[in-house]
C-alpha positions as CSV (number, residue, x, y, z in Angstrom):
1,M,0.0,-0.1,0.0
2,L,2.7,2.5,0.9
3,S,4.8,1.6,-2.1
4,R,1.8,2.3,-4.4
5,R,1.1,5.6,-2.7
6,F,4.7,6.5,-2.9
7,V,4.9,5.9,-6.7
8,G,1.6,7.7,-7.3
9,F,2.6,10.7,-5.2
10,T,6.0,11.0,-6.9
11,S,4.6,10.8,-10.4
12,V,2.0,13.6,-9.8
13,L,4.6,15.9,-8.1
14,L,7.2,15.4,-10.9
15,L,4.5,16.1,-13.5
16,F,3.6,19.3,-11.6
17,L,7.2,20.4,-11.7
18,L,7.6,19.8,-15.3
19,V,4.5,21.6,-16.3
20,S,5.3,24.5,-13.9
21,A,8.8,24.8,-15.1
22,R,7.7,25.2,-18.7
23,T,4.9,27.7,-18.2
24,P,7.1,30.7,-17.5
25,R,9.3,29.9,-20.5
26,A,6.4,29.4,-22.8
27,A,4.9,32.6,-21.8
28,E,8.2,34.4,-22.3
29,A,8.7,32.7,-25.7
30,D,5.2,33.8,-26.8
31,K,6.0,37.3,-25.6
32,A,9.2,37.3,-27.6
33,G,7.6,36.8,-31.0
34,D,8.3,38.7,-34.0
35,S,5.3,40.9,-33.5
36,A,7.0,42.7,-30.7
37,D,7.8,46.3,-31.4
38,P,11.4,47.5,-32.0
39,A,11.6,49.2,-28.6
40,T,10.5,46.0,-26.7
41,K,13.0,43.9,-28.8
42,A,15.8,46.3,-27.9
43,Q,14.8,46.1,-24.2
44,R,14.9,42.3,-24.3
45,L,18.3,42.2,-26.1
46,N,19.7,44.6,-23.5
47,R,18.5,42.4,-20.6
48,Y,19.9,39.3,-22.2
49,A,23.3,41.0,-22.9
50,M,23.8,42.1,-19.4
51,Q,23.0,38.7,-18.1
52,L,25.8,37.5,-20.5
53,F,27.9,40.2,-19.1
54,D,27.4,39.0,-15.5
55,D,28.3,35.6,-16.7
56,L,31.6,37.0,-18.0
57,N,30.6,36.2,-21.6
58,Y,31.8,39.6,-22.8
59,A,32.1,38.7,-26.5
60,L,28.5,37.4,-26.8
61,A,27.3,40.3,-24.7
62,E,29.0,42.8,-27.1
63,K,27.5,41.1,-30.1
64,T,24.0,41.2,-28.6
65,L,24.2,44.8,-27.6
66,L,25.5,45.8,-31.1
67,R,22.5,43.8,-32.4
68,A,20.2,45.9,-30.3
69,L,21.9,49.1,-31.5
70,A,21.4,48.1,-35.1
71,G,17.7,47.5,-34.4
72,V,17.4,50.9,-32.6
73,E,19.0,52.8,-35.4
74,K,16.9,51.0,-38.1
75,A,13.7,51.9,-36.2
76,N,14.9,55.5,-35.7
77,L,14.9,55.1,-31.8
78,V,18.3,56.5,-31.3
79,D,17.2,59.6,-29.2
80,G,14.7,57.6,-27.1
81,P,15.0,55.2,-24.1
82,A,16.0,52.3,-26.2
83,G,19.0,54.2,-27.5
84,L,19.8,55.4,-24.0
85,A,19.8,52.0,-22.5
86,T,21.8,50.4,-25.4
87,H,24.5,53.0,-25.4
88,G,24.7,53.0,-21.6
89,N,25.1,49.2,-21.4
90,L,27.8,49.3,-24.2
91,A,29.7,51.9,-22.1
92,V,29.5,49.6,-19.0
93,L,30.6,46.6,-21.1
94,Y,33.5,48.5,-22.6
95,S,34.4,49.9,-19.2
96,Q,34.4,46.8,-17.1
97,G,34.6,43.8,-19.4
98,L,36.3,44.6,-22.6
99,R,38.5,47.3,-21.0
100,N,38.3,49.7,-24.0
101,P,38.0,53.2,-22.4
102,E,37.9,54.9,-25.8
103,K,34.7,52.9,-26.9
104,A,33.3,53.3,-23.4
105,V,33.6,57.1,-23.5
106,F,32.1,57.2,-27.0
107,H,29.0,55.4,-25.8
108,F,28.8,57.4,-22.7
109,K,28.7,60.6,-24.8
110,K,25.9,59.2,-27.0
111,A,24.0,58.4,-23.7
112,L,24.6,61.9,-22.2
113,A,23.4,63.4,-25.5
114,I,20.1,61.8,-24.9
115,K,20.0,62.2,-21.1
116,P,22.6,64.7,-19.7
117,E,21.8,63.9,-16.1
118,L,22.5,60.2,-16.6
119,K,23.7,58.4,-13.4
120,L,24.8,54.8,-13.0
121,G,22.9,52.3,-10.9
122,K,24.6,50.9,-7.8
123,Q,25.3,47.5,-9.4
124,R,27.2,49.2,-12.4
125,S,28.9,52.0,-10.6
126,T,32.7,51.0,-10.5
127,P,35.8,53.2,-10.5
128,E,36.3,52.4,-14.2
129,T,32.7,53.2,-15.4
130,E,32.6,56.4,-13.2
131,A,35.9,57.6,-14.6
132,N,34.9,56.9,-18.2
133,L,31.5,58.8,-17.6
134,A,33.3,61.7,-15.9
135,R,35.7,61.8,-18.9
136,A,32.7,61.8,-21.4
137,R,31.0,64.7,-19.5
138,S,34.3,66.6,-19.5
139,E,35.0,66.3,-23.2
140,M,31.4,67.1,-24.0
141,A,31.4,70.2,-21.9
142,G,34.8,71.4,-23.2
143,G,34.1,71.0,-27.1
144,A,32.1,73.8,-28.5
145,A,29.9,72.7,-31.4
146,P,31.1,73.9,-34.8
147,Q,29.1,76.4,-36.8
148,G,28.3,75.3,-40.4
149,K,29.8,72.3,-42.0
150,E,33.4,71.3,-41.1
151,A,36.1,70.7,-43.5
152,E,36.5,67.2,-44.6
153,P,37.3,65.2,-41.3
154,V,40.3,63.0,-41.3
155,I,39.9,60.1,-38.9
156,Q,43.3,58.3,-38.2
157,A,44.9,55.9,-35.9
158,A,46.5,57.7,-33.0
159,H,47.8,56.8,-29.5
160,G,44.9,55.9,-27.3
161,D,42.5,56.0,-30.2
162,S,43.2,53.0,-32.3
163,T,42.6,49.3,-32.3
164,G,44.2,46.4,-34.1
165,T,46.4,43.2,-34.0
166,N,49.9,42.4,-35.3
167,G,50.9,45.8,-36.3
168,L,47.6,47.1,-37.8
169,K,46.4,50.3,-36.2
170,C,43.1,51.9,-37.4
171,P,40.5,54.3,-36.0
172,S,38.3,53.0,-33.2
173,G,35.8,55.9,-33.3
174,G,35.2,59.5,-34.1
175,E,32.5,62.0,-34.8
176,I,31.5,63.7,-38.1
177,Q,28.5,65.8,-39.4
178,A,25.8,64.1,-41.5
179,G,26.7,64.1,-45.1
180,D,30.4,64.6,-44.6
181,E,32.9,62.7,-46.5
182,I,35.3,60.7,-44.2
183,T,39.0,60.2,-44.8
184,L,40.3,57.2,-42.9
185,K,44.0,56.6,-42.2
186,C,45.5,53.3,-41.0
187,T,49.1,52.3,-40.3
188,T,50.9,48.9,-40.6
189,A,54.3,48.5,-39.1
190,G,56.8,45.8,-37.9
191,A,56.7,42.3,-39.5
192,L,53.2,43.1,-41.0
193,R,53.6,43.9,-44.7
194,P,50.1,43.4,-46.3
195,S,49.6,43.8,-49.9
196,A,46.2,45.5,-49.3
197,V,44.1,46.9,-46.4
198,M,40.4,46.9,-46.7
199,V,37.8,48.9,-44.9
200,Y,34.2,47.5,-44.4
201,Y,31.5,49.9,-43.4
202,K,27.7,50.0,-43.3
203,A,26.2,52.9,-45.3
204,N,23.2,54.8,-44.0
205,G,22.2,52.2,-41.4
206,G,22.1,49.3,-43.9
207,D,22.4,45.7,-42.9
208,Q,25.3,44.7,-45.2
209,Y,28.9,45.9,-45.1
210,Q,30.3,47.6,-48.1
211,V,34.0,47.3,-48.8
212,L,36.7,49.7,-49.9
213,Q,40.4,49.1,-50.7
214,M,42.6,51.5,-49.0
215,S,45.5,53.2,-51.0
216,K,49.1,53.3,-49.8
217,A,49.7,57.0,-49.0
218,S,53.2,56.9,-47.6
219,V,56.0,54.9,-46.3
220,A,58.4,56.0,-43.5
221,G,60.8,53.3,-42.2
222,D,58.8,50.2,-41.5
223,T,55.6,52.1,-41.1
224,T,53.2,52.4,-44.0
225,T,50.1,54.8,-44.0
226,W,46.9,53.7,-45.7
227,V,44.0,55.9,-46.8
228,A,40.5,55.6,-47.9
229,K,37.4,57.8,-48.3
230,I,33.8,56.9,-47.4
231,P,31.5,59.2,-49.5
232,G,29.2,61.7,-47.8
233,S,26.3,60.0,-49.5
234,D,26.8,57.1,-47.1
235,T,27.1,59.0,-43.9
236,K,23.5,60.1,-43.2
237,A,22.6,57.6,-40.6
238,A,23.2,58.1,-36.8
239,W,26.5,56.3,-36.9
240,V,28.8,54.4,-39.3
241,P,30.0,51.0,-38.1
242,L,33.3,49.9,-39.7
243,Y,36.2,47.5,-39.3
244,F,39.5,46.9,-41.1
245,E,41.3,43.9,-42.6
246,A,45.0,43.5,-43.7
247,R,45.5,41.0,-46.5
248,D,48.4,39.2,-48.2
249,D,48.9,38.5,-51.9
250,S,46.5,35.5,-51.9
251,G,43.7,37.5,-50.1
252,A,44.2,35.7,-46.8
253,T,43.6,37.8,-43.6
254,L,46.9,38.8,-41.9
255,A,45.3,41.2,-39.2
256,L,42.1,42.8,-38.2
257,S,41.1,46.0,-36.5
258,G,37.5,45.4,-35.3
259,R,35.3,42.7,-36.6
260,D,32.0,42.4,-38.4
261,D,30.3,41.4,-35.1
262,S,32.4,43.9,-33.1
263,P,32.9,47.0,-35.2
264,S,34.3,50.4,-34.4
265,V,31.7,53.1,-34.6
266,I,31.8,56.7,-36.0
267,A,29.1,59.0,-34.6
268,V,27.1,61.2,-37.1
269,K,25.7,64.6,-35.8
270,G,22.7,65.9,-37.4
271,A,21.5,62.5,-38.7
272,Q,18.0,62.6,-40.1
273,K,15.2,61.1,-38.0
274,T,11.8,60.4,-39.3
275,A,8.8,61.7,-37.6
276,A,6.9,58.3,-37.7
277,A,9.4,56.9,-35.1
278,E,8.4,59.4,-32.4
279,P,5.1,57.8,-31.3
280,V,6.9,54.4,-31.1
281,A,9.5,55.9,-28.8
282,A,6.9,57.6,-26.7
283,S,4.7,54.6,-26.3
284,A,7.7,52.4,-25.3
285,E,8.8,54.9,-22.7
286,S,5.3,55.2,-21.0
287,G,4.8,51.5,-21.2
288,D,8.1,50.8,-19.5
289,E,7.3,53.2,-16.8
290,G,3.9,51.6,-16.2
291,E,5.5,48.1,-16.0
292,E,8.1,49.1,-13.5
293,E,5.9,51.4,-11.4
294,G,4.8,48.6,-9.2
295,D,8.3,47.6,-8.5
296,E,9.4,51.0,-7.2
297,N,10.4,49.7,-3.8
298,E,11.3,46.3,-4.8
299,E,15.0,46.4,-3.8
300,E,15.5,47.5,-0.3
301,G,17.5,50.5,-0.1
302,D,17.9,51.1,-3.8
303,E,16.6,54.2,-5.4
304,V,15.9,53.9,-9.2
305,D,15.3,56.7,-11.5
306,D,12.3,55.4,-13.4
307,S,12.7,58.0,-16.2
308,N,16.0,56.2,-17.0
309,P,15.6,53.2,-19.0
310,L,19.2,52.0,-18.3
311,A,18.3,51.9,-14.6
312,R,14.9,50.2,-15.2
313,L,16.4,47.5,-17.3
314,E,19.2,46.9,-14.7
315,K,16.7,46.6,-11.9
316,E,14.5,44.2,-13.8
317,R,17.4,42.0,-14.9
318,W,18.6,41.9,-11.3
319,R,15.2,41.0,-9.9
320,E,14.6,38.1,-12.6
321,H,18.0,36.5,-12.7
322,Q,20.0,37.1,-9.6
323,G,17.6,35.9,-6.9
324,S,16.1,39.1,-5.4
325,K,12.7,40.1,-4.3
326,G,10.0,38.6,-6.6
327,T,12.1,35.6,-7.9
328,W,10.6,32.0,-8.0
329,W,12.4,28.8,-8.4
330,L,11.6,25.1,-9.1
331,S,14.2,22.4,-8.2
332,L,14.5,18.7,-8.0
333,G,17.3,17.0,-6.1
334,V,18.3,13.5,-5.0
335,G,20.1,12.5,-1.8
336,S,20.5,10.1,0.9
337,G,21.0,10.2,4.7
338,F,22.1,8.4,7.8
339,G,21.6,9.2,11.4
340,Y,20.7,8.0,14.9
341,A,17.7,5.5,15.2
342,G,16.2,5.9,18.7
343,G,14.0,3.6,20.7
344,H,14.1,-0.2,21.3
345,S,11.3,-1.4,19.1
346,T,11.0,-1.8,15.3
347,E,7.8,-0.8,13.4
348,A,6.5,-4.1,11.7
349,F,7.8,-6.8,14.1
350,G,8.2,-4.9,17.3
351,K,4.8,-6.1,18.5
352,Y,6.2,-9.6,18.2
353,G,9.0,-9.0,20.6
354,I,11.6,-8.2,18.1
355,G,13.9,-5.4,19.3
356,F,17.1,-3.6,18.3
357,N,19.7,-1.6,20.0
358,P,19.5,2.1,19.2
359,G,22.5,3.7,17.2
360,L,23.7,4.8,13.9
361,A,21.7,3.6,10.9
362,F,21.3,4.2,7.2
363,A,18.1,5.9,5.9
364,G,17.5,3.5,2.9
365,L,18.8,4.0,-0.5
366,G,17.8,7.6,-0.7
367,Q,15.1,10.2,-1.5
368,A,13.9,12.6,-4.1
369,V,13.6,16.3,-3.1
370,P,11.3,18.5,-5.1
371,E,11.0,22.2,-4.2
372,V,9.3,25.4,-5.1
373,G,10.6,28.6,-3.6
374,Y,10.0,32.3,-3.7
375,F,12.3,35.2,-2.7
376,F,10.4,37.7,-0.6
377,G,13.5,39.8,0.0
378,R,16.8,40.2,-1.7
379,N,18.4,37.6,0.6
380,T,15.5,35.8,2.1
381,A,13.2,33.2,0.7
382,V,10.6,30.6,1.6
383,A,10.2,27.2,0.1
384,L,7.9,24.2,0.1
385,T,10.0,21.1,0.1
386,G,9.1,17.3,-0.3
387,R,11.2,14.5,1.1
388,L,10.2,11.4,-0.8
389,Q,12.2,8.7,0.8
390,A,12.5,5.2,-0.7
391,I,13.8,2.2,1.3
392,L,15.6,-0.2,-1.0
393,P,16.4,-3.1,-1.0
394,R,13.0,-3.8,0.5
395,G,12.6,-5.8,3.7
396,P,10.2,-8.7,4.4
397,A,6.6,-8.3,3.4
398,G,4.8,-5.9,5.8
399,T,7.7,-3.6,6.4
400,A,7.7,0.0,5.2
401,T,9.1,0.8,1.8
402,G,9.5,4.7,2.2
403,A,8.3,7.8,3.9
404,L,6.7,10.9,2.5
405,T,7.1,14.3,4.3
406,G,6.5,18.0,3.5
407,L,8.6,20.7,4.9
408,L,8.3,24.5,5.1
409,R,11.8,26.0,4.8
410,L,12.9,29.6,5.5
411,L,16.3,30.4,3.7
412,F,18.8,33.3,4.3
413,F,21.2,33.8,1.3
414,T,24.5,35.6,1.0
415,E,24.9,38.4,-1.6
416,D,24.9,37.3,-5.2
417,N,28.3,38.6,-6.3
418,G,29.6,35.6,-8.4
419,K,29.0,32.0,-9.4
420,V,28.5,30.7,-6.0
421,R,25.9,31.7,-3.4
422,W,25.6,30.2,0.1
423,Y,22.6,30.0,2.3
424,F,21.4,28.9,5.8
425,A,18.0,27.3,6.3
426,C,15.6,26.2,9.0
427,A,12.7,23.7,8.4
428,A,9.6,22.2,10.0
429,G,7.0,19.8,8.6
430,A,5.1,16.6,9.1
431,G,4.0,13.4,7.2
432,D,5.6,10.0,7.6
433,G,8.7,11.6,9.0
434,F,11.8,9.6,8.0
435,R,12.8,5.9,8.5
436,F,16.0,3.8,9.0
437,Q,16.4,0.3,7.9
438,V,17.8,-1.8,10.7
439,E,18.5,-5.5,11.4
440,A,16.6,-6.6,14.5
441,Q,17.1,-9.7,16.6
442,V,14.5,-12.4,16.6
443,L,14.2,-13.9,20.1
444,N,12.8,-17.2,21.3
445,S,10.4,-17.7,24.2
446,S,13.5,-17.8,26.5
447,G,14.7,-14.5,25.3
448,N,17.7,-15.8,23.3
449,P,18.5,-14.6,19.8
450,T,17.7,-17.1,17.0
451,G,18.4,-14.8,14.0
452,T,17.9,-11.4,12.6
453,V,15.2,-9.7,10.3
454,K,15.2,-6.5,8.4
455,D,12.8,-3.9,9.7
456,T,12.4,0.0,10.0
457,V,12.5,2.5,12.8
458,R,10.7,5.7,12.3
459,G,11.5,9.3,13.3
460,G,8.5,11.5,13.3
461,P,5.8,12.1,12.2
462,Y,6.7,15.7,13.1
463,V,10.1,17.0,12.2
464,V,12.2,20.2,12.6
465,G,15.8,20.9,11.6
466,V,18.3,23.2,10.2
467,G,20.6,23.2,7.1
468,D,22.9,25.0,4.8
469,G,24.1,24.8,1.2
470,L,25.2,26.5,-1.9
471,I,23.9,27.2,-5.4
472,F,26.2,27.5,-8.5
473,K,25.1,29.6,-11.4
474,L,25.2,27.5,-14.6
475,G,23.4,30.1,-16.8
476,R,20.7,32.7,-17.1
477,H,18.1,30.6,-15.3
478,W,19.8,27.4,-14.3
479,R,21.5,26.6,-11.0
480,W,23.2,23.5,-9.5
481,T,22.4,23.1,-5.8
482,V,24.2,21.1,-3.0
483,D,22.2,21.0,0.3
484,E,22.7,19.4,3.7
485,Q,20.3,19.4,6.6
486,A,19.7,17.7,10.0
487,L,16.2,16.7,11.0
488,V,14.9,15.7,14.3
489,G,11.8,13.6,14.5
490,F,9.3,13.9,17.3
491,G,6.6,11.4,18.4
492,N,9.3,8.7,17.6
493,V,12.5,10.5,18.4
494,S,15.4,10.0,16.0
495,V,17.9,12.2,14.0
496,V,18.7,12.0,10.3
497,F,21.4,14.0,8.4
498,D,20.6,14.4,4.7
499,L,22.9,15.4,1.8
500,T,21.1,16.3,-1.5
501,T,22.2,17.6,-4.8
502,G,20.2,18.7,-8.0
503,A,19.1,21.2,-10.5
504,R,17.2,24.5,-10.0
505,Y,15.2,26.5,-12.6
506,Q,15.0,30.2,-11.4
507,F,12.6,32.7,-13.0
């Protein structure tokens, strides 16, 4: 009877976990359909990119943010909240992750042009980001805007403003007026002696790179200067992404400055914006504010400027993926235990005079541990946990085959500053409690032992206990957990120590 009930209960609970785990992802997948407006897509890409940033996957984070930037520019949302968030996150990425201050300052300037009073959230405020933000403010304040159209701008490699590999140095950024012709200058030196240097760029916000071959302008010692011009008819979008490639006689690549998925960017002042884009940006901004309004005080002690999409995206990403207030999880673990079996009588055969000596005992083969939990604070959570114990190999007919117990656990977590997060827990619950399988002595009528038989000793039905453990971040939603706890059974007094490990889905 107990075995049948154990199997049925386990099947129902596992089915519930599988359905529940899929539901949030299915809803999110439906929401992420192609029908989403450009502002929403940009917001989603920003959130995903910063999760990659926190996972130290800087290359993919950069690629994701540049994809968001391309979508923002194509939809003419550059001067709205989507452009602000994307430029701000790129500035953070280049400040902390990729360590490219020139690109960081460039994107901070673009963000400050949209929101001059921009401030960084607490999670992103580091000496590097603050220094680059201050430099961007200073350079913007110190440079007066030119009157009328400038002379043809020359953007060339210079100390502190160039990127490249193996002796190729080319521009990493710059700023022009819309419609200006751009003269680009690169240098090659040392052992790098290419037969050609190519520049790839996107004209007027296009999706495909165009290519120009640079001309050899001069040679001084082992340094060669290369020059190419991008026509003014191709510089009318908000920025010009570009990268450079040095080739040998066979056309093989010798060196790169930038890449197609991580280009340098030249900003374009006075780029044309279409009026049709304004309602989209406005509706996206008002919609985001409404969505976040209810979370105003979600993070204790954190003040978030809800007019700043960069701060709103950061708060939402932190809430959903780092285990702060409002986060749910589903987990399933497996484990086993041992402990102290108290008393002097076994369950099935004790009434026939079969007894045992109290002491250390094994809690069967093990147990499954399903759990659903919720963070009601940044570092505090509550969870409903099942302890579905199986006793294998089974004893004689009539002995127990397992124990089913439900626990309510209160958990206290450390701050989530890396891959590993520790916690302490206390628990209380009821059910079958827990059981140990023991060998009891069979006595004859004279009280002399004649053999042994396998039986069970129960702890419970009421249990209380304490525990601790760790969670290891595998990815955006998935965690691996290791948990240990000690449970004391009352009614029948015994103590069990459990060690459990398993997977957690956090959303």
